[in-house]
C-alpha positions as MATLAB code, in Angstrom:
seq = 'MGKHSVDTPLLCRDNPSPNYAKRVPFFIPMAKWVLKFLMWVVFIIWVSLMFLFPSETGRNLFGNWVLATNGTVFGKTGSVFIAFSGPVFTITCLGVLYLIISREEEVEEKKIVKGPSFRLWTFPVLVDGPFGVVSAAEFIGILLFGTYVIWAVSTYATQEWRLVSHSDLLDFLRSSLMWEKSGLHFGQIGLFCLAFLFLPISRGSVLLRLIDIPFEHATRYHVWLGHLTMSLFTLHGVFYITAWAMEGQLVQKILEWKDDGVANFAGVISLSAGLLMWITSLNPTRKKCFELFFYTHQLYLVFVVFLVLHVGDFIFSVAAGGIFLFMLDRFLRFCQSRKTTGIISATSLPCGTMELVLSKPANLRYNSLSFIFLQVREISWLQWHPFSVSSSPLDGRCHVSVVIKVLGDWTKKLRAKICDAHSKDEKDPKSPFQSQLTASVEGPYGHESLYHLEYEHIILVAGGIGISPFLAILSDILRRLDHGKPCMAGNISIVWAIRSSNELPLLSMLNMESICPFLADKLNLEFQIHVTRESEPLLEEGKTCESVKYSFGAVSEGSRMSSLVGSGNKFWSGIYVVSSITGFVFFLGLLDVYYINPFDISTWWLKGLLLLSCMVASVVIIGGAVASLWHLWETKIVASKEKDYASENDDAAPQTMKMEQKYLLESNHHLGSTKILYGCRPDFKEILGCMAERWGDVNIGVLVCGPPSMESSVAKEIRYRNLCRQRRHPIFHFHSHSFDL';
ca = [
     -78.148  -13.783   -6.224;
     -79.109  -10.494   -5.138;
     -82.631   -9.132   -4.496;
     -82.714   -7.180   -7.381;
     -81.214   -7.995  -10.486;
     -81.514   -6.941  -14.414;
     -81.210   -9.795  -16.558;
     -80.959  -10.131  -20.474;
     -80.963  -13.630  -22.088;
     -77.490  -15.011  -22.126;
     -76.010  -15.522  -25.479;
     -74.938  -19.126  -25.901;
     -72.848  -19.612  -29.530;
     -70.143  -21.782  -30.444;
     -67.824  -19.986  -33.178;
     -64.747  -21.463  -34.455;
     -62.140  -19.379  -34.164;
     -59.653  -19.089  -37.300;
     -56.405  -20.743  -36.847;
     -53.956  -18.120  -37.288;
     -50.411  -19.111  -38.760;
     -47.892  -17.828  -41.454;
     -45.112  -19.071  -42.842;
     -41.767  -17.797  -42.061;
     -38.370  -18.293  -43.143;
     -37.038  -22.011  -41.705;
     -33.911  -20.397  -40.434;
     -35.622  -18.267  -38.046;
     -37.057  -20.852  -36.144;
     -33.603  -22.751  -36.003;
     -31.547  -19.707  -35.112;
     -34.305  -19.461  -32.174;
     -33.693  -23.014  -30.708;
     -29.760  -22.555  -31.097;
     -29.993  -19.203  -29.230;
     -32.843  -20.322  -26.415;
     -30.479  -23.908  -26.045;
     -27.186  -21.604  -25.348;
     -28.890  -19.483  -22.776;
     -30.193  -22.383  -21.038;
     -26.623  -24.010  -21.229;
     -25.057  -20.899  -19.716;
     -27.699  -20.425  -16.985;
     -27.695  -23.873  -15.764;
     -23.833  -23.651  -15.646;
     -24.065  -20.364  -13.770;
     -26.613  -21.565  -11.170;
     -24.791  -25.317  -10.719;
     -21.666  -23.097  -10.093;
     -23.359  -21.362   -7.206;
     -25.046  -24.378   -5.894;
     -21.605  -26.362   -5.640;
     -19.524  -23.182   -4.467;
     -20.230  -24.420   -0.845;
     -19.184  -27.771   -1.414;
     -15.120  -28.914   -1.309;
     -15.580  -29.903   -4.937;
     -17.039  -26.436   -6.047;
     -14.212  -24.510   -3.998;
     -11.683  -26.771   -5.813;
     -13.237  -26.040   -9.121;
     -13.513  -22.473   -8.621;
      -9.660  -22.216   -7.348;
      -8.429  -24.261  -10.181;
     -10.425  -21.797  -12.852;
      -8.916  -18.809  -10.767;
      -5.386  -19.992  -11.280;
      -6.049  -20.901  -14.951;
      -7.049  -17.211  -15.676;
      -5.203  -15.262  -13.020;
      -2.910  -14.458  -15.652;
      -4.773  -12.005  -18.026;
      -4.963   -8.199  -17.600;
      -7.846   -8.354  -15.681;
      -6.482  -10.580  -13.001;
      -8.169  -12.251  -10.106;
     -11.214   -9.892  -10.553;
     -11.598  -10.798  -14.304;
     -11.742  -14.210  -13.110;
     -14.337  -14.005  -10.758;
     -16.386  -11.695  -12.774;
     -16.304  -14.230  -15.562;
     -17.450  -16.831  -13.596;
     -20.498  -15.176  -11.861;
     -21.368  -11.923  -13.793;
     -20.175  -13.129  -17.268;
     -23.181  -15.646  -17.611;
     -25.580  -12.563  -16.893;
     -24.265  -10.536  -19.763;
     -23.700  -13.542  -22.001;
     -27.380  -14.493  -21.425;
     -28.397  -10.756  -22.103;
     -26.391  -10.550  -25.407;
     -28.091  -13.845  -26.691;
     -31.430  -12.305  -25.613;
     -30.843   -9.364  -27.663;
     -30.257  -11.496  -30.692;
     -33.326  -13.580  -29.610;
     -35.819  -10.626  -29.504;
     -34.526   -8.958  -32.615;
     -35.170  -12.183  -34.899;
     -38.438  -12.284  -33.125;
     -41.393  -11.190  -34.808;
     -43.782   -8.707  -33.064;
     -46.982  -10.833  -34.377;
     -45.616  -14.366  -33.375;
     -47.717  -14.440  -30.180;
     -51.180  -13.415  -32.033;
     -50.278  -16.243  -34.987;
     -50.036  -19.161  -32.696;
     -52.403  -22.004  -33.478;
     -55.023  -22.762  -30.985;
     -54.176  -25.605  -28.708;
     -56.645  -28.741  -29.470;
     -56.947  -29.790  -25.913;
     -56.922  -27.950  -22.426;
     -53.164  -28.205  -20.669;
     -51.667  -27.440  -17.713;
     -49.147  -24.581  -17.665;
     -46.436  -24.073  -14.456;
     -47.075  -20.455  -14.901;
     -50.817  -20.054  -14.973;
     -51.499  -22.860  -12.179;
     -52.039  -21.372   -8.645;
     -50.202  -23.676   -5.998;
     -50.345  -21.378   -3.158;
     -53.183  -18.712   -2.399;
     -52.897  -17.969    1.144;
     -50.079  -16.808    3.335;
     -46.769  -14.554    3.084;
     -46.553  -15.067   -0.664;
     -49.782  -13.992   -2.006;
     -50.843  -15.715   -4.864;
     -47.920  -18.273   -6.286;
     -48.010  -20.339   -9.594;
     -46.438  -23.674   -9.738;
     -43.278  -22.147  -11.848;
     -42.655  -19.395   -9.015;
     -43.174  -22.026   -6.211;
     -40.407  -24.001   -8.148;
     -38.380  -21.114   -8.154;
     -38.886  -20.514   -4.040;
     -38.037  -24.244   -3.636;
     -34.761  -23.703   -5.232;
     -33.713  -20.732   -3.495;
     -34.734  -22.247   -0.070;
     -32.979  -25.354   -0.746;
     -29.694  -23.465   -1.710;
     -29.760  -21.403    1.253;
     -30.334  -24.594    3.736;
     -27.659  -26.618    1.727;
     -25.211  -23.696    1.850;
     -25.462  -23.202    5.613;
     -25.517  -26.909    6.539;
     -22.458  -27.482    4.364;
     -20.549  -24.308    5.813;
     -21.398  -25.274    9.224;
     -20.342  -28.771    8.996;
     -17.192  -27.824    7.409;
     -16.488  -25.175   10.038;
     -17.245  -26.828   13.069;
     -14.786  -29.806   11.900;
     -12.028  -27.552   11.373;
     -12.686  -25.213   14.541;
     -13.325  -28.427   16.997;
      -9.926  -30.272   16.017;
      -8.188  -26.797   16.967;
      -5.616  -26.015   19.973;
      -7.326  -23.061   20.706;
      -9.426  -22.103   23.884;
     -12.940  -22.546   24.364;
     -14.125  -19.013   24.165;
     -11.577  -18.496   21.315;
     -13.182  -21.184   19.436;
     -16.409  -19.832   20.142;
     -15.525  -16.484   18.532;
     -14.035  -17.835   15.425;
     -17.193  -20.230   14.963;
     -19.258  -17.103   15.004;
     -17.101  -15.168   12.802;
     -16.814  -17.924   10.258;
     -20.556  -18.638   10.303;
     -21.064  -14.573    9.694;
     -18.594  -14.727    6.980;
     -20.586  -17.657    5.188;
     -23.793  -15.872    5.867;
     -22.339  -13.155    3.997;
     -21.414  -14.996    1.341;
     -24.621  -16.624    0.579;
     -26.375  -13.135    0.992;
     -23.797  -12.129   -1.797;
     -25.357  -14.725   -4.097;
     -28.758  -13.863   -3.457;
     -27.303  -10.210   -4.203;
     -26.755  -11.169   -7.633;
     -30.333  -11.959   -8.700;
     -31.837   -8.751   -6.302;
     -31.491   -6.357   -8.985;
     -32.843   -8.183  -11.983;
     -36.398   -8.284  -11.365;
     -36.717   -4.323  -10.544;
     -34.792   -3.310  -14.287;
     -38.454   -2.471  -15.822;
     -37.066   -2.370  -19.353;
     -34.586   -5.406  -18.932;
     -33.592   -7.795  -21.560;
     -34.045  -10.594  -19.101;
     -37.566   -9.592  -18.167;
     -38.680   -9.623  -22.170;
     -36.703  -12.835  -22.628;
     -38.951  -14.792  -20.111;
     -42.423  -12.482  -20.930;
     -42.539  -11.432  -16.700;
     -43.956   -8.052  -16.671;
     -42.465   -5.401  -14.162;
     -45.293   -5.230  -11.764;
     -44.899   -8.999  -11.333;
     -41.124   -8.918  -11.253;
     -41.624   -6.737   -8.409;
     -42.929   -9.519   -5.931;
     -39.591  -11.409   -6.843;
     -37.755   -8.538   -5.822;
     -39.624   -8.058   -2.540;
     -38.993  -11.943   -2.076;
     -35.350  -11.649   -2.976;
     -34.947   -8.473   -0.825;
     -36.105  -10.317    2.376;
     -33.900  -13.196    1.815;
     -30.861  -11.200    1.265;
     -31.420   -8.529    3.945;
     -32.078  -11.750    6.400;
     -28.595  -12.783    5.500;
     -26.937   -9.857    5.760;
     -28.332   -9.156    9.055;
     -26.884  -12.376   10.406;
     -23.715  -11.510    8.811;
     -23.334   -8.449   10.899;
     -24.715   -9.886   14.295;
     -22.468  -12.776   13.995;
     -19.649  -10.748   13.478;
     -20.702   -8.277   16.194;
     -21.166  -11.002   18.721;
     -17.667  -12.646   17.944;
     -16.097   -9.228   18.094;
     -17.855   -8.625   21.505;
     -16.591  -11.978   22.795;
     -12.963  -10.527   22.079;
     -13.355   -7.504   23.554;
     -12.733   -5.588   20.491;
     -16.324   -4.462   19.511;
     -15.770   -0.416   18.720;
     -12.208   -1.329   17.442;
     -13.422   -3.594   14.688;
     -16.599   -1.729   13.682;
     -14.609    1.312   12.766;
     -11.614   -0.503   11.177;
     -11.053    0.250    7.513;
      -8.378   -1.882    5.985;
      -6.375   -1.265    2.841;
      -5.613   -4.963    2.222;
      -9.129   -6.562    3.473;
     -12.388   -5.878    4.216;
     -13.091   -2.491    5.417;
     -15.474   -3.194    8.450;
     -16.880    0.459    8.553;
     -18.020    0.561    5.231;
     -20.014   -2.674    5.961;
     -21.663   -1.090    8.685;
     -23.011    2.004    6.696;
     -23.944   -0.318    3.715;
     -25.720   -2.628    6.346;
     -27.720    0.406    7.880;
     -28.781    1.641    4.558;
     -29.979   -1.699    3.766;
     -31.577   -2.084    6.969;
     -33.584    1.312    6.962;
     -34.620    0.240    3.011;
     -35.885   -3.263    4.681;
     -37.771   -1.855    7.496;
     -39.822    0.869    5.593;
     -40.473   -1.803    2.851;
     -42.674   -4.007    5.155;
     -46.280   -3.906    4.514;
     -47.455   -2.049    7.779;
     -44.868    1.073    6.823;
     -45.300    0.848    3.226;
     -49.227    0.765    3.379;
     -49.186    3.733    6.029;
     -46.371    5.240    5.020;
     -45.593    5.155    1.304;
     -43.557    8.358    0.903;
     -41.523    7.266    3.526;
     -40.559    3.939    1.871;
     -40.371    5.582   -1.457;
     -37.681    7.930   -0.304;
     -35.711    5.746    2.140;
     -35.595    3.207   -0.750;
     -33.476    5.607   -2.467;
     -30.457    4.651   -0.262;
     -30.023    2.132   -2.519;
     -26.981    3.955   -4.026;
     -25.417    4.221   -0.312;
     -25.905    0.378   -0.124;
     -24.113   -0.202   -3.191;
     -21.627    2.336   -2.959;
     -20.420    1.259    0.651;
     -20.880   -2.561   -0.363;
     -18.041   -2.326   -2.763;
     -15.930   -0.196   -0.595;
     -16.359   -2.941    2.078;
     -15.640   -5.966    0.176;
     -13.763   -4.685   -2.828;
     -13.534   -5.460   -6.478;
     -13.368   -9.065   -6.754;
     -16.065  -10.078   -4.319;
     -18.413   -7.569   -5.491;
     -17.969   -9.281   -8.882;
     -20.261  -12.030   -7.787;
     -23.006   -9.656   -7.822;
     -21.825   -6.594  -10.524;
     -23.818   -8.309  -13.445;
     -27.551   -7.831  -12.083;
     -26.566   -3.783  -10.749;
     -24.938   -3.114  -13.944;
     -28.061   -4.166  -15.650;
     -30.140   -2.148  -13.315;
     -27.982    0.885  -13.935;
     -28.629    0.895  -17.562;
     -32.214    0.309  -17.400;
     -32.133    3.281  -14.691;
     -30.285    5.713  -16.868;
     -32.389    5.182  -19.556;
     -35.452    6.161  -17.365;
     -33.952    9.090  -16.404;
     -33.155   10.220  -20.145;
     -37.068    9.299  -21.186;
     -38.348   10.975  -18.244;
     -36.345   14.338  -18.873;
     -38.796   15.131  -21.691;
     -42.460   16.288  -20.794;
     -45.575   14.978  -22.140;
     -48.596   17.130  -23.190;
     -52.363   16.081  -21.447;
     -54.496   16.082  -24.672;
     -57.753   15.904  -22.570;
     -59.035   14.825  -19.173;
     -62.307   13.398  -18.488;
     -63.837   13.603  -14.794;
     -66.413   10.854  -14.015;
     -69.022   11.286  -11.190;
     -67.458    8.435   -9.575;
     -64.330   10.466   -8.663;
     -62.242    8.831  -11.248;
     -60.346   10.590  -14.118;
     -59.359    9.465  -17.733;
     -56.281   11.532  -19.082;
     -55.334   11.022  -22.731;
     -51.519   11.556  -23.186;
     -49.855   12.614  -26.521;
     -46.825    9.780  -27.625;
     -45.006    9.505  -30.843;
     -46.345    7.306  -33.553;
     -43.489    4.761  -33.519;
     -43.681    4.253  -30.068;
     -45.195    0.659  -29.176;
     -47.219   -0.383  -26.598;
     -50.122   -3.197  -25.823;
     -53.182   -3.146  -24.099;
     -51.643   -5.015  -20.879;
     -48.852   -2.122  -20.290;
     -48.515    0.419  -17.761;
     -46.922    3.844  -17.450;
     -45.347    5.689  -14.378;
     -46.484    9.427  -13.957;
     -44.669   12.558  -12.656;
     -46.472   15.807  -12.842;
     -43.581   18.252  -11.781;
     -45.988   20.823  -10.729;
     -47.206   18.636   -7.779;
     -43.788   16.926   -6.887;
     -40.417   16.786   -8.725;
     -39.818   13.290   -6.445;
     -43.234   11.191   -6.869;
     -43.989    8.661   -9.600;
     -47.047    6.663   -9.658;
     -47.923    3.776  -11.833;
     -51.052    3.301  -13.638;
     -52.605    0.666  -16.177;
     -53.323    2.010  -19.614;
     -56.709    1.812  -20.430;
     -56.594    2.067  -24.418;
     -55.575   -0.033  -26.827;
     -52.828    0.552  -29.488;
     -55.500    0.155  -32.020;
     -57.165    3.273  -30.750;
     -54.782    5.593  -32.243;
     -51.166    5.899  -33.130;
     -50.550    9.115  -31.376;
     -51.971    8.920  -27.902;
     -52.121    6.634  -24.781;
     -55.052    6.928  -22.220;
     -54.928    6.055  -18.231;
     -57.770    6.135  -15.828;
     -56.633    7.282  -12.412;
     -59.030    6.845   -9.334;
     -58.902    9.897   -7.224;
     -57.666    8.804   -3.340;
     -54.706    9.868   -2.065;
     -53.325   13.582   -1.849;
     -51.321   13.338   -5.389;
     -54.442   12.621   -7.181;
     -56.261   15.204   -5.627;
     -53.914   17.708   -6.401;
     -53.766   16.441   -9.510;
     -57.579   16.598  -10.333;
     -57.302   20.484   -8.580;
     -54.794   21.143  -11.264;
     -56.939   19.795  -14.316;
     -59.844   22.008  -13.156;
     -58.010   25.296  -12.178;
     -56.335   25.336  -15.798;
     -59.593   24.453  -17.374;
     -61.206   27.550  -15.283;
     -58.702   29.798  -16.431;
     -59.236   28.638  -20.010;
     -63.003   29.213  -19.668;
     -62.252   32.716  -18.199;
     -60.730   34.088  -21.532;
     -61.357   31.764  -24.325;
     -59.660   33.926  -27.199;
     -56.469   34.198  -25.319;
     -53.683   32.960  -27.600;
     -51.940   31.364  -24.353;
     -54.094   28.481  -23.745;
     -53.266   26.326  -20.476;
     -51.195   23.438  -21.354;
     -50.753   20.653  -19.001;
     -47.753   18.403  -19.147;
     -46.314   15.121  -17.369;
     -43.383   13.267  -17.268;
     -43.564    9.490  -18.597;
     -41.510    6.254  -17.765;
     -42.934    3.265  -19.645;
     -44.783    1.938  -21.168;
     -43.871   -1.566  -19.486;
     -45.886   -5.145  -19.639;
     -46.153   -8.327  -21.061;
     -43.710   -8.994  -24.105;
     -46.754  -11.507  -25.528;
     -50.466  -10.502  -25.652;
     -51.607  -13.488  -23.641;
     -55.244  -12.602  -23.535;
     -55.100  -13.288  -27.513;
     -54.348  -16.674  -27.235;
     -57.418  -17.819  -25.202;
     -60.610  -18.397  -27.139;
     -62.543  -18.118  -23.470;
     -61.973  -15.466  -21.432;
     -63.214  -14.565  -18.045;
     -62.443  -11.015  -16.986;
     -62.350  -10.339  -12.950;
     -62.167   -6.828  -11.644;
     -62.623   -5.106   -8.345;
     -63.542   -1.434   -8.736;
     -60.839    0.595  -10.626;
     -59.266   -2.654  -11.573;
     -61.461   -2.490  -14.663;
     -59.362    0.149  -16.475;
     -57.059   -2.650  -17.915;
     -60.061   -4.532  -19.349;
     -61.080   -1.845  -20.903;
     -57.717   -1.569  -23.000;
     -58.313   -5.665  -23.456;
     -61.671   -5.587  -24.870;
     -61.131   -2.715  -27.084;
     -58.043   -4.277  -28.171;
     -59.992   -7.527  -28.653;
     -63.189   -5.451  -30.546;
     -60.634   -3.551  -32.924;
     -58.952   -6.780  -34.041;
     -62.459   -8.391  -34.913;
     -63.597   -5.643  -36.799;
     -60.312   -5.206  -38.643;
     -59.751   -8.517  -39.099;
     -56.574   -9.130  -37.353;
     -55.567  -12.293  -35.272;
     -57.243  -12.620  -32.149;
     -58.991  -16.115  -30.796;
     -61.348  -14.716  -28.336;
     -64.723  -15.859  -28.801;
     -66.289  -15.934  -25.771;
     -65.899  -13.138  -23.071;
     -67.222  -13.189  -19.532;
     -66.584   -9.984  -17.468;
     -67.161  -10.432  -13.424;
     -66.972   -6.645  -11.944;
     -67.317   -5.784   -8.460;
     -68.017   -2.248   -7.198;
     -69.142   -0.391   -4.234;
     -71.808    1.683   -5.583;
     -73.716    2.232   -8.647;
     -71.831    5.472   -9.216;
     -68.864    3.597  -10.765;
     -70.935    2.226  -13.594;
     -70.361    5.016  -15.926;
     -66.676    3.802  -16.348;
     -67.867    1.451  -18.727;
     -69.157    4.225  -20.650;
     -65.553    5.091  -21.592;
     -65.489    2.103  -23.965;
     -67.940    2.714  -26.896;
     -68.315   -0.865  -28.123;
     -70.993   -0.391  -30.470;
     -68.683    2.367  -32.271;
     -65.354    0.026  -32.306;
     -67.362   -3.105  -33.590;
     -70.863   -2.370  -35.206;
     -71.352   -6.027  -35.594;
     -70.681   -7.051  -32.481;
     -72.938   -9.737  -31.247;
     -72.180  -11.645  -34.837;
     -68.435  -11.661  -34.002;
     -68.151  -12.267  -29.731;
     -70.183  -13.638  -26.987;
     -69.820  -10.887  -24.500;
     -71.682  -10.593  -21.015;
     -71.301   -8.630  -17.775;
     -72.052   -9.690  -14.446;
     -71.855   -6.808  -12.189;
     -71.714   -6.737   -8.475;
     -72.785   -3.827   -6.256;
     -71.959   -4.776   -2.999;
     -72.705   -1.636   -0.813;
     -76.309   -1.171   -2.491;
     -79.531   -3.473   -1.809;
     -80.918   -2.045   -4.684;
     -80.723    0.678   -7.614;
     -80.453    4.478   -6.441;
     -80.876    5.962   -9.766;
     -84.255    5.600  -11.237;
     -83.979    4.235  -15.020;
     -83.566    7.404  -17.617;
     -81.748    9.284  -15.007;
     -78.556   10.957  -15.951;
     -75.065   11.433  -14.557;
     -72.399   13.995  -16.190;
     -69.010   13.286  -17.511;
     -66.832   16.568  -17.808;
     -64.506   16.838  -20.445;
     -61.565   19.382  -20.880;
     -59.353   19.634  -23.689;
     -56.225   21.540  -23.370;
     -55.531   22.123  -27.456;
     -53.569   20.758  -29.766;
     -50.126   19.348  -28.643;
     -46.682   20.029  -30.286;
     -44.480   17.556  -31.884;
     -42.011   18.286  -29.293;
     -44.661   17.588  -26.224;
     -44.787   13.981  -26.878;
     -43.398   11.501  -24.523;
     -39.806    9.790  -25.414;
     -39.444    6.504  -27.277;
     -36.318    5.782  -25.063;
     -37.582    2.944  -23.260;
     -36.267   -0.426  -22.620;
     -39.275   -2.226  -23.858;
     -39.563   -0.158  -26.877;
     -37.629   -0.165  -30.171;
     -35.769   -3.946  -29.871;
     -32.736   -2.958  -32.279;
     -31.861    0.452  -30.517;
     -32.259   -0.931  -26.917;
     -30.265   -3.745  -28.012;
     -27.482   -1.684  -29.336;
     -27.702    0.359  -26.079;
     -27.303   -2.593  -23.924;
     -24.543   -4.513  -25.853;
     -22.273   -1.619  -26.664;
     -22.499   -0.588  -22.850;
     -21.326   -4.180  -21.787;
     -18.551   -3.855  -24.333;
     -17.804   -0.375  -22.893;
     -17.701   -1.656  -19.642;
     -15.361   -4.341  -20.651;
     -13.162   -1.481  -22.234;
     -12.842    0.768  -19.553;
     -11.581   -1.804  -17.152;
      -9.304   -3.043  -19.518;
      -7.926    0.267  -20.012;
      -7.655    0.764  -16.084;
      -5.825   -2.689  -15.499;
      -3.395   -1.711  -18.073;
      -2.537    1.724  -17.621;
      -2.918    2.199  -13.935;
      -3.793   -1.025  -11.608;
      -1.254   -3.366  -12.860;
       1.705   -0.934  -13.735;
       1.158    0.960  -10.417;
       0.505   -2.262   -8.284;
      -2.644   -1.132   -6.535;
      -3.799   -3.422   -4.182;
      -5.976   -1.685   -1.975;
      -9.503   -3.240   -1.954;
     -11.924   -0.605   -1.273;
     -10.006    1.442   -4.001;
     -10.055   -0.990   -6.642;
     -13.789   -1.929   -5.909;
     -14.685    2.245   -6.231;
     -12.233    2.302   -9.455;
     -14.640   -0.999  -10.928;
     -17.741    0.813   -9.722;
     -16.500    4.093  -11.776;
     -15.879    1.729  -14.829;
     -19.579    0.377  -14.485;
     -20.775    3.831  -14.175;
     -18.519    5.665  -16.764;
     -20.042    3.018  -19.372;
     -23.225    3.413  -18.818;
     -23.123    7.401  -18.924;
     -20.205    7.849  -21.818;
     -21.309    4.626  -24.041;
     -24.914    4.666  -23.264;
     -25.247    8.093  -23.331;
     -23.858    8.190  -26.981;
     -26.098    5.397  -27.990;
     -29.258    6.959  -26.228;
     -28.456   10.257  -28.168;
     -28.262    8.457  -31.540;
     -31.074    6.683  -30.876;
     -33.477   10.116  -29.717;
     -31.917   11.614  -32.924;
     -33.218    8.585  -35.004;
     -36.813    8.604  -33.074;
     -37.060   12.410  -34.227;
     -36.241   12.060  -37.561;
     -38.854    8.767  -37.836;
     -41.551   10.480  -35.879;
     -40.973   13.777  -38.034;
     -41.604   11.359  -41.368;
     -44.495    9.556  -39.636;
     -46.319   12.489  -38.325;
     -46.926   13.643  -42.055;
     -48.570   10.210  -42.772;
     -50.496   10.494  -39.984;
     -51.551   13.730  -39.988;
     -54.830   12.602  -42.062;
     -55.911   10.664  -39.342;
     -56.197   13.345  -36.818;
     -56.258   10.861  -34.106;
     -55.119   13.462  -31.487;
     -58.020   15.775  -31.993;
     -59.627   16.144  -28.554;
     -63.260   17.189  -28.588;
     -64.203   20.586  -26.977;
     -64.781   20.897  -23.568;
     -68.145   19.724  -22.764;
     -70.713   17.973  -20.594;
     -71.534   14.612  -22.076;
     -74.817   13.510  -21.189;
     -75.288   10.135  -20.564;
     -78.193    7.862  -19.422;
     -78.127    4.925  -17.224;
     -76.136    2.255  -18.190;
     -78.793   -0.276  -19.578;
     -80.246    2.257  -21.705;
     -77.003    4.211  -23.193;
     -74.739    0.960  -23.180;
     -77.282   -1.360  -24.778;
     -74.419   -2.626  -26.690;
     -73.162   -4.524  -23.924;
     -75.026   -7.481  -24.762;
     -75.671  -10.067  -21.732;
     -75.830   -7.906  -18.835;
     -76.744   -8.755  -15.354;
     -76.481   -6.307  -12.281;
     -76.895   -7.823   -8.713;
     -77.188   -5.481   -5.753;
     -75.866   -6.437   -2.243;
     -73.938   -9.291   -2.720;
     -70.352  -10.345   -3.931;
     -69.532  -12.486   -6.755;
     -69.529  -16.236   -6.016;
     -66.671  -17.508   -7.678;
     -67.545  -21.095   -6.947;
     -70.535  -20.792   -8.841;
     -69.225  -18.497  -11.868;
     -66.577  -20.946  -12.494;
     -68.737  -23.907  -12.233;
     -71.058  -22.290  -14.664;
     -68.500  -21.493  -17.270;
     -67.161  -24.920  -16.918;
     -70.427  -26.356  -17.428;
     -71.049  -23.975  -20.730;
     -67.736  -24.199  -22.126;
     -66.747  -27.881  -21.740;
     -63.129  -29.476  -22.295;
     -61.049  -26.105  -23.321;
     -58.574  -23.676  -21.924;
     -59.882  -20.812  -20.196;
     -57.996  -17.619  -19.232;
     -59.099  -15.982  -15.997;
     -57.759  -12.785  -15.437;
     -58.052  -10.728  -12.277;
     -57.418   -6.994  -11.396;
     -58.374   -6.159   -7.885;
     -57.626   -6.252   -4.273;
     -55.480   -9.388   -2.916;
     -58.270  -11.135   -1.365;
     -60.192  -10.890   -4.549;
     -57.165  -12.621   -6.502;
     -56.919  -15.061   -3.615;
     -60.458  -15.861   -4.027;
     -60.336  -16.807   -7.709;
     -56.881  -18.479   -7.127;
     -58.382  -21.153   -4.884;
     -61.461  -21.956   -6.635;
     -59.293  -22.444   -9.826;
     -56.838  -24.285   -8.044;
     -59.585  -26.627   -6.726;
     -61.162  -27.055  -10.205;
     -58.002  -27.815  -11.669;
     -56.978  -30.356   -8.800;
     -60.258  -31.970   -9.281;
     -61.096  -31.688  -12.667;
     -63.473  -34.187  -14.255;
     -63.857  -35.204  -17.663;
     -64.977  -32.695  -20.242;
     -64.500  -29.574  -17.909;
     -61.919  -26.760  -18.830;
     -58.603  -26.126  -17.535;
     -58.703  -22.560  -15.981;
     -55.567  -20.667  -16.335;
     -54.489  -17.529  -13.602;
     -53.376  -14.402  -14.610;
     -52.923  -11.379  -12.367;
     -52.594   -8.116  -13.362;
     -51.549   -6.070  -10.515;
     -52.291   -2.620  -10.148;
     -50.936   -2.207   -6.689;
     -46.956   -1.933   -6.924;
];
């Protein structure tokens, strides 16, 4: 407890939440069950094949499969592709059907679980160490990958040592051959890991939506897989270089570029590009020189192209499925970001924080757990920055807002740009040419399900600007309660740690009293705010702080962000993916029938380049055609909806004004139970213990948005309380809403 605190009595009320459930046609659950079963079967077969491949049994099975299917027009490449990339495409197509028949409101209508229960995805197992906070499900995944690598390396080493030790070669040639064979197998294992590497960074991927993992969480899996993959590829290169040096052919082998076999020099270029990306992505370099990390990571193009030239078509087919899905997502992001979005208004708060309100089409759906990427071309054509949305989709159909903390060069330039545009308008307010600020947007991305609506008891833990996504969550819950929409929340406790009291006006961006006039009757809401670097209040009660709002006028229909996003319309995004996959198979078939087979093309690197060309052509030609139709449909739908929503006028931005806001406890009396503590940090042991005693035998959702140290502290306490849970005590469920991608 801090020395100085401001308390109001805590409310403690147990309101039974309604049990929302709607009847659905009987065939929908059955169809979903069948699709889910088929996806699991395909996935298990795919993973089992990878696990068995290092063994003699696995290679014999694969060899028999190649012999049985080698007679098709696609040849050996088709056999390998069907075995290793085919399952990715199959699961994706089945996932498209699953998402289309799933209703949007399904997650909101789940019945409340009568008793608390453990969940693999929300139970933190590891809280300290290189992986950060790791859930039980993630820990199982780490164990599986680790087990596979150890099993594959040991199996290959045993088999090759048995063969080499019984050969009649000289000792140094045996050693050289063992180094080469080991390098070969490290490359094979790395290629299987590469099959997964690009899946997590496909932001609007069907697969991420299917398993409900948002992109900001999936990025962690990409980082883990990147370290593993590059470690294996580095060993692959080091072992070959060592063997060539022992044979006295180092330079000759490095520069070798075979037609019938692997092209070594292409592999050297690919590995060099991968090492540059890997080194600059390490935490010390990434934190200090983010732009260096960002620009060198664009070398993935060099990495993939020269990898194809290095291994050829049929070997590259092992990892082609995941790379193709990434290409689909990247092209759609390119199409969406070509369109600029009008900034309706900007609010500058005293704590060095800005709120931007962006125009969006009425049919572009997002949720309060979403985030978007912003690019302002007047500042930089290359830099994209992620921000959590601070508005609820129920706040207005035609706008979305984000809160930005002014810290780095880019955010400082953005604030200066906004101030300059406003100053020009103030000098000549009657000018017909008012300033119009624009930005390019990618997204929104986020959770497919609204997990914050599944808990009756919620604890929101934020650090500094981490409160911004919770403003969206609060707004969403309040509007649902006010409108009578499905929402389980009955008790919400917010723990917010800030450095100084000048950050308190962030809460003023959410006018809870106007959103839900009878808030106290519908929701138990309490705030516990910790001001860590002040020992006492610096502002006297009643003193004002200013927030300056800038309006940039009406936004035309053509200045709204594009709806071409993988996480958008399920039907169109599904057609885009399925048609592009079909187009790729069609182009590959044409290539085999009219060029490769008639002319007996056998050059590995050329066939690999042709395979990659088919992938690019299907994305650009077929995917581009679908994206164009999608855009035309969007334009027509938006035009019709704009007429329906014109009366709502939810884009009307207030005139430029200075909003005098009284100190938090004066102006925001609607916050209900509020406690402000000075000179101390949150004691999560005490906080969670208090909630456990008050709320009893229930599920409690704990959402954290803050620095890694805060996440670790909360996760550690949750793990302890869940493992040492007493009777009639709750089970805490950990959710992280990271804002540091």
